[in-house]
C-alpha positions, -999 to 999 in steps of 0.1 A, spaced: -253 -598 -732 -252 -568 -706 -246 -579 -671 -275 -583 -646 -275 -550 -625 -283 -569 -593 -250 -588 -596 -230 -556 -587 -248 -553 -553 -235 -586 -546 -197 -576 -544 -179 -575 -515 -160 -542 -503 -125 -558 -513 -140 -569 -549 -155 -535 -558 -126 -511 -546 -93 -537 -546 -89 -533 -508 -106 -545 -476 -103 -509 -458 -137 -497 -455 -148 -461 -454 -122 -433 -462 -101 -443 -493 -70 -440 -496 -54 -449 -461 -23 -426 -462 -28 -389 -458 -5 -361 -461 0 -341 -425 -25 -307 -431 7 -287 -426 37 -304 -436 59 -272 -440 54 -264 -402 44 -228 -411 22 -212 -385 -3 -189 -407 -20 -172 -377 17 -152 -376 16 -142 -411 -2 -105 -419 -8 -112 -455 -45 -114 -462 -58 -149 -477 -31 -171 -469 -39 -208 -460 -20 -240 -450 -28 -249 -487 -10 -223 -504 25 -243 -490 17 -272 -507 30 -264 -541 68 -266 -551 88 -250 -527 110 -224 -534 128 -205 -510 134 -164 -506 164 -156 -522 167 -127 -492 165 -159 -466 195 -174 -450 179 -208 -462 186 -195 -500 209 -224 -505 233 -206 -527 207 -186 -547 221 -151 -543 208 -135 -572 175 -114 -577 157 -93 -604 155 -59 -605 121 -49 -611 124 -11 -602 118 6 -639 133 40 -631 168 19 -622 197 17 -646 196 -21 -641 158 -28 -647 153 -67 -655 187 -75 -649 197 -102 -620 217 -84 -592 240 -104 -568 230 -99 -534 255 -88 -504 259 -108 -472 241 -78 -452 211 -84 -475 199 -116 -460 175 -122 -430 160 -152 -411 128 -160 -419 112 -167 -389 76 -179 -398 79 -195 -432 114 -204 -431 122 -191 -464 93 -211 -480 73 -187 -507 39 -192 -518 27 -193 -554 5 -167 -566 -7 -157 -602 -6 -120 -614 -28 -112 -642 -12 -140 -666 20 -140 -649 26 -164 -621 57 -163 -598 65 -171 -561 57 -146 -531 75 -142 -499 46 -137 -473 71 -138 -443 73 -103 -424 108 -108 -413 121 -109 -451 148 -81 -454 129 -71 -488 98 -65 -472 114 -46 -443 134 -21 -464 107 -16 -493 72 -22 -477 64 -46 -506 64 -85 -509 89 -99 -531 77 -113 -561 100 -138 -583 89 -146 -616 
């Protein structure tokens, strides 16, 4: 036999949702900017705080790269095209705005991580953002 629809109205908040906290559920919320990135200092268009909430990947040109000293050569005219090259100690820079954190970006069917910090030595030397895929 089906349940009387009026009996659902008589439930308390705790019986209906399993908690005594009324209103906005759940009670735990993450900070709006957990990475501490100042979005107003970035010049790359369309960046929001939500872009830094994915899995973190450090830029290999950052001083906080934590031991990852290899980059892929993406210049088609180079003899070492698409090979992993080791970086020298002079190839690192301090990423002042993003602390070396890259954002996740999709380029066509390929996704990867993009360094949007203007203090990246790769961006300073080439004028292009480093895209790690």
